[in-house]
N, C-alpha and C positions, 0 to 999 in steps of 0.2 A: 138689604135694608130698605125700608119704606122711604118714600119721599119726605114725609113729615119728620121721620127720625133723622134724616139727613139734614133737614133745615135746622132742627134743634141742636144737632151736633155741631154744625157750622157756627151757630150763635154761641154755643158754649166755648168753642175754640176761639172765637173772636173776643169773648169776654175775658178769657184767661190771657190771651195775647195782648189785649189792650191794657191790662193791669200789670203785666209782667215787668215792664221797665221801672215801675214805681215800688215794687216790693223787694227788690234785691239790689246789690251793688256790683253785680257782675255784668259784663257785656253780653247781651243775649242769654243771660242766666248761665253762661258757661265759662267765659274767659274772665279771670280776675284782673282788675285794673290796678296799675301802680298808683299808690296813694289811697286806694280803697274806697274812693267816693266818686260817684258819677255826677257830672254837671247836668243842668237842665237841658242843654243842647244835646248831650249824649243821649239822654232819655228820650227826647223828641225824635232824634234820628233813629233810635231803636224802635220807637213807636211806628215810624213810617215803614221800616223793614218788616216789622211784625204785621202791619196792615196788609202788605202785599203777600205775605205768607198765608194769612187768613183768607185772602181773596183766592189764592192758589188752591187752598183746601176746598173752598166752595166750588171752584171751577172743576176740580177733580171729581167731586160728587155729581156735578151737573153732567160731566162727560160720561159718567157711569150710567146715568139715567137715560141719556139720549144726546141729541145734538146740542152743542153750546149755543145759546142765543147771543146774537151780536149785542155788545154793550157800547153805549155812547158815553160822553163825558158826564152826563147826568147821573148815570149809575155810579161812577166813581166819586162824584161829589156827594151823593146821598150816603153811600156806604162809608165814605171817609168821615162824614159828620156823625154817622151812627157809631163808628169806631171811637171817635173822640168822646161821645156821650158814654160809651161803655168804659172808657178809661177814667171817668170821673171818680169812682170810688178809690182807685189807687192813687190818683193825684191828691184827693182830699186827705187820705191817710198819710201821704208823704209830706205834703206841704202845708196843710191847713190845720191838722191836729197837733196838739202839743204832746211831745213824747218825753217821758221821764228819762233822765240820764241814769244809766246803770253804773254801779261802782260806789265807792265810799267817798263821802264829802268831807 
């Protein structure tokens, strides 16, 4: 796989991972929760876990290309901010848009 394709794939993984906590009610999209609803704290904790998984995918691709470059705190601050920006569509859909109630009134 080319380096450009790897970059786009990591960005796609990050986009999906950033929005995943907001589009379903399961923990990490696998474990059903008792009560059937996730709190905002659960969603944010899930967002942090998925951020580090996306970073891991990026490091995996970087290792395949060559030596992993050393990263300082600036790298994690910038990629964390980018991850939050990528999560905005899911957050908007979950909390800012009005959803119609299904069922009979």
